C-alpha positions, 0 to 999 in steps of 0.5 A: 241814100240808096234805091233799095228794091225787095222782092216779096215771095221767097225773099221777104217771106218764107214762100209764095203768098198768092196761094195762102191768100186765095186758099185762106179766103176760100176757107173763110168764105166757105167756098168750094175749094174744088174751084181750083180745078178750073186752072187745069186747062191753062196749066196744060196750055202752059206745059205745051208752051201756049200760056205763060206764068201770067196766064196761069196766075189769071186763070187761078184767080178767076177760077177761085175768086171771080165774082167776089165783091171788092169789099169782101176781099178788102176785109180778108186782106185786112186779116191776111196782111198782119198775119203774113207780116208777123208769121210769114216774113223771115226775121233775117229779111225784116232785119235787113229791111229795118237796116235800110229803113234806118239808113233812110234808103228809098224802099221799093217792094216789087213783086209778081204777086197781085195788088189784092194785097201787095200794096198793103204789105208794102204799107205795113212794112214801110215801103215808099213805093210798090210795084206789083201785078194788077187784077181787074174788077168789073163795073159792079166792083166784083173781081174779074181776075184778068190782069190789068198790067203785065205780070211783074216777073222776069224781063218785065221786072227788069224793065220796071227796075230799069225805069226806077233807075231812070227815075232815080239816076243819082242813087246807087241801087240795091236789089234783093231777090231769090229766084232764077226769074229775079236774076234779070233785074238783079244783074242791073243793080249796083249791089245784087243780093241773091237770098234764099236761092236754090242750088240751081239758081245759085249756080246760074247767078255765079255764071252771071257774076252774082254771088249769093248774099244770104240765106234767111229761110234756112 
């Protein structure tokens, strides 16, 4: 048995999942898609170095979904997750995941995407644990969109990975990721597996001693 950690967006899936989740809900609920312009001030702050990726994510969710009842989002998640599993995941990724499942490895899905749907994706794909970014609801059960956890990206992802290693000290570790921001935790793994990497990320990985593993989305 090994401890095997998969990233979601761009690793198991072909691309980002938060945008289609939000955009799909806006279409389904017939909400004005111009709500998305509410994220622009935070994007400007991000460009000026006054906001980070977590700030942008929270602003995007607040501008588009804020005030939505939990029950409505749960119904949409129930439609979105089967679609992302059947249409949004690459066959190569699912084949690798199935191999680890058959080997009785301990499977962890670790994503910077949010707990609006990532835990349900993890359950559908047979993961034992899910680590993702949390978002807040108010006392009436309506989405606020502020983050309840650190944004599970970059060094924060590495911190979570190190915590997993401490919890499972006897297990060899395998980590799958695709982006430059994943390299921080991939380098901690016994077997770092960089997949679907851009040329720039592949070059950066090689400088760190990480050899690109596969291209599933080609």
